[in-house]
C-alpha positions as CSV (number, residue, x, y, z in Angstrom):
1,M,32.0,-31.8,15.3
2,A,35.0,-29.6,14.5
3,D,34.5,-26.3,12.6
4,H,35.9,-26.5,9.1
5,N,38.4,-24.1,7.7
6,E,37.3,-21.2,5.5
7,S,40.2,-21.7,3.0
8,A,40.1,-24.5,0.5
9,P,42.6,-27.3,1.3
10,S,45.3,-27.6,-1.3
11,V,47.7,-30.4,-2.2
12,D,50.6,-30.8,-4.5
13,V,50.0,-32.2,-8.0
14,V,52.5,-34.7,-9.3
15,D,52.9,-36.7,-12.5
16,P,53.1,-40.5,-12.6
17,A,56.9,-40.2,-12.2
18,G,56.5,-38.3,-8.9
19,T,57.6,-34.9,-10.2
20,S,55.7,-31.9,-8.8
21,V,53.8,-30.1,-11.5
22,G,51.9,-27.6,-9.3
23,T,49.2,-27.5,-6.7
24,V,45.5,-27.8,-6.7
25,D,42.7,-26.7,-4.4
26,L,40.6,-29.6,-3.3
27,P,36.8,-28.9,-3.7
28,T,35.6,-27.5,-0.4
29,E,32.3,-29.2,-0.9
30,W,33.9,-32.6,-0.4
31,F,37.2,-32.0,1.4
32,D,36.4,-29.3,3.9
33,G,33.3,-30.1,5.9
34,D,32.3,-31.4,9.3
35,V,33.2,-35.0,9.9
36,S,30.1,-37.0,11.0
37,V,31.1,-40.3,12.4
38,A,27.4,-41.3,12.8
39,A,26.7,-40.7,9.1
40,M,29.8,-42.7,8.0
41,H,28.8,-45.6,10.3
42,Q,25.3,-45.7,9.0
43,V,26.2,-45.6,5.4
44,V,29.1,-48.1,5.7
45,T,26.8,-50.5,7.6
46,A,24.2,-50.2,4.8
47,Q,26.9,-50.8,2.2
48,L,28.1,-54.0,3.8
49,A,24.5,-55.2,4.4
50,A,23.7,-54.6,0.7
51,A,26.7,-56.6,-0.3
52,R,25.4,-59.7,1.3
53,Q,23.9,-62.1,-1.3
54,G,21.2,-63.5,0.9
55,T,20.9,-66.6,-1.2
56,H,21.3,-69.1,1.6
57,K,18.6,-71.8,1.6
58,T,17.8,-75.0,3.4
59,K,15.0,-77.5,2.6
60,T,12.2,-78.2,5.1
61,R,10.8,-81.7,5.5
62,G,8.1,-80.8,2.9
63,E,10.7,-79.9,0.3
64,V,13.0,-82.9,0.6
65,A,12.4,-85.7,-1.9
66,G,11.3,-89.1,-0.7
67,G,10.1,-90.3,2.6
68,G,6.5,-90.9,1.6
69,A,6.2,-94.3,3.3
70,K,6.0,-94.8,7.0
71,P,9.3,-96.5,8.1
72,W,7.6,-99.1,10.3
73,R,4.3,-99.7,11.8
74,Q,3.0,-97.5,14.6
75,K,3.0,-100.1,17.4
76,G,4.7,-103.3,18.4
77,T,8.3,-102.8,17.2
78,G,9.7,-101.3,20.4
79,R,11.0,-98.3,18.5
80,A,9.8,-94.7,18.6
81,R,7.0,-94.0,16.3
82,Q,8.0,-92.4,13.0
83,G,5.9,-91.0,10.2
84,S,8.6,-90.2,7.6
85,T,12.3,-90.6,7.0
86,R,12.4,-87.0,5.9
87,S,11.8,-85.6,9.4
88,P,14.6,-83.4,10.8
89,Q,15.9,-86.0,13.1
90,W,16.7,-88.4,10.2
91,V,19.9,-88.3,8.1
92,G,18.9,-86.9,4.7
93,G,15.8,-85.3,6.2
94,G,14.7,-81.7,6.2
95,V,16.1,-78.9,8.4
96,A,14.0,-77.4,11.1
97,H,14.0,-73.6,11.3
98,G,16.6,-73.5,8.6
99,R,17.8,-70.4,6.7
100,T,15.8,-69.0,3.8
101,P,16.7,-66.3,1.2
102,S,16.8,-62.8,2.8
103,D,17.2,-59.3,1.6
104,W,19.6,-57.5,4.0
105,S,19.7,-54.1,2.1
106,V,19.0,-51.0,4.1
107,R,17.6,-47.9,2.5
108,V,19.8,-44.8,2.9
109,N,18.8,-41.5,1.3
110,K,21.1,-39.6,-1.0
111,K,21.7,-36.7,1.4
112,L,23.1,-39.0,4.0
113,K,25.3,-40.7,1.5
114,R,26.8,-37.3,0.5
115,V,27.3,-36.3,4.1
116,A,29.1,-39.6,4.8
117,L,31.3,-39.4,1.7
118,R,32.2,-35.7,2.4
119,S,33.1,-36.7,6.0
120,A,35.4,-39.6,4.8
121,L,37.1,-37.4,2.2
122,T,37.5,-34.5,4.7
123,D,39.1,-36.9,7.2
124,R,41.6,-38.2,4.7
125,A,42.5,-34.7,3.5
126,R,43.1,-33.4,7.0
127,N,45.3,-36.3,7.8
128,G,47.4,-35.8,4.6
129,C,46.2,-39.0,3.0
130,V,45.0,-37.5,-0.3
131,S,47.3,-37.4,-3.4
132,V,46.6,-35.9,-6.8
133,V,48.3,-37.1,-10.0
134,R,48.1,-35.4,-13.3
135,G,47.7,-37.7,-16.3
136,L,47.3,-41.0,-14.5
137,V,46.8,-42.9,-17.7
138,Y,48.9,-45.6,-19.3
139,D,49.2,-46.4,-22.9
140,V,49.3,-50.2,-22.4
141,P,48.4,-52.3,-19.4
142,R,51.6,-53.0,-17.4
143,T,51.7,-53.7,-13.7
144,K,55.3,-52.6,-13.6
145,D,54.3,-49.1,-14.5
146,A,51.6,-49.0,-11.8
147,V,54.2,-50.2,-9.2
148,A,56.7,-47.5,-10.4
149,T,54.0,-44.8,-9.9
150,L,53.2,-45.9,-6.4
151,E,56.9,-46.1,-5.5
152,A,57.5,-42.6,-7.0
153,L,54.6,-41.3,-4.8
154,G,56.0,-43.1,-1.8
155,L,52.8,-44.9,-1.1
156,T,52.5,-48.0,1.0
157,G,49.6,-49.9,2.6
158,R,46.1,-49.9,1.1
159,V,45.7,-47.4,-1.7
160,L,42.5,-46.3,-3.4
161,V,43.0,-45.0,-7.0
162,V,40.2,-42.8,-8.3
163,L,40.2,-42.4,-12.1
164,A,38.3,-39.9,-14.2
165,D,37.3,-42.5,-16.7
166,A,37.3,-46.3,-17.1
167,D,40.6,-46.4,-19.0
168,D,41.1,-50.1,-19.6
169,A,45.0,-50.0,-19.7
170,T,45.1,-48.1,-16.4
171,L,42.6,-50.3,-14.6
172,R,44.4,-53.5,-15.7
173,S,47.8,-52.0,-14.7
174,F,46.6,-51.8,-11.1
175,R,44.5,-54.9,-11.1
176,N,47.2,-57.4,-10.0
177,L,48.2,-55.3,-7.0
178,P,46.4,-56.8,-3.9
179,E,46.7,-53.6,-1.8
180,V,45.4,-51.3,-4.5
181,H,41.7,-50.8,-5.3
182,T,40.8,-48.9,-8.4
183,L,37.5,-47.3,-9.3
184,V,36.0,-44.6,-11.5
185,V,35.0,-41.4,-9.9
186,D,31.2,-42.0,-10.3
187,Q,31.8,-45.2,-8.2
188,L,33.4,-43.4,-5.3
189,N,31.9,-44.4,-2.0
190,T,32.4,-44.0,1.8
191,H,33.5,-47.6,2.5
192,D,36.3,-47.7,0.0
193,V,37.6,-44.3,1.2
194,L,37.7,-45.4,4.8
195,V,39.3,-48.8,4.3
196,S,42.2,-47.2,2.4
197,D,45.2,-45.6,3.9
198,T,45.7,-43.2,1.0
199,V,43.3,-42.0,-1.7
200,V,45.0,-41.1,-5.0
201,F,42.9,-39.0,-7.4
202,D,43.6,-38.4,-11.1
203,E,43.4,-34.6,-11.3
204,A,40.6,-34.8,-13.9
205,A,38.5,-36.7,-11.4
206,L,38.4,-34.0,-8.7
207,G,35.7,-31.9,-10.4
208,L,33.5,-34.9,-11.1
209,I,33.1,-36.1,-7.5
210,G,29.4,-36.4,-6.6
211,T,28.1,-35.6,-10.1
212,G,27.5,-39.3,-11.0
213,Q,29.5,-38.7,-14.2
214,R,32.9,-39.7,-15.6
215,A,35.2,-37.8,-17.9
216,S,35.0,-38.5,-21.6
217,A,38.0,-39.9,-23.5
218,Q,38.8,-36.4,-24.9
219,E,38.8,-34.8,-21.4
220,V,41.1,-37.5,-20.1
221,A,43.5,-37.0,-23.0
222,Q,43.7,-33.3,-22.3
């Protein structure tokens, strides 16, 4: 692991039009730590496992309807003996050793989740893949405005937009863009950070990382 810097990393702050409006120091707790590949791997693997529905189900011969009568008598027909038409070898029969509902979730403690998220954010910051926008809120939902913001920032590829609050107009503005994933700061997670080429933070969201909270409507307006 590389030693982290003593000074807080800083990035330029721009408005939705791409105009620079100042700079901001990224929270060192989340953007200036040691990068643990092992922690990120373990947390992302657990996230992907938890996302599996596990609702797959096949019926055994005891669960398939019908087949109560013996197809033919035991001896004298020249055919192999059969006890039921719902045996696995019959069309319409049950499935031998089939799949049953499963819970794939893996328990990961909060400390490891924080280490993984800090590692992912630190990696993105050190590679210049973190942008901060002041007032990333739209009055009405319009995809055209979201596209204009991304173009003004010069962003391409997969973009993760982190908002301070669940503003409906802003969420719907980015919703139709296939390469953009939008979430509220209390939903920020390691997997979404790592699969994105650039992470864009609304300035109001920076101070809420890891608190499990989101900004109020009044805080967003300010």
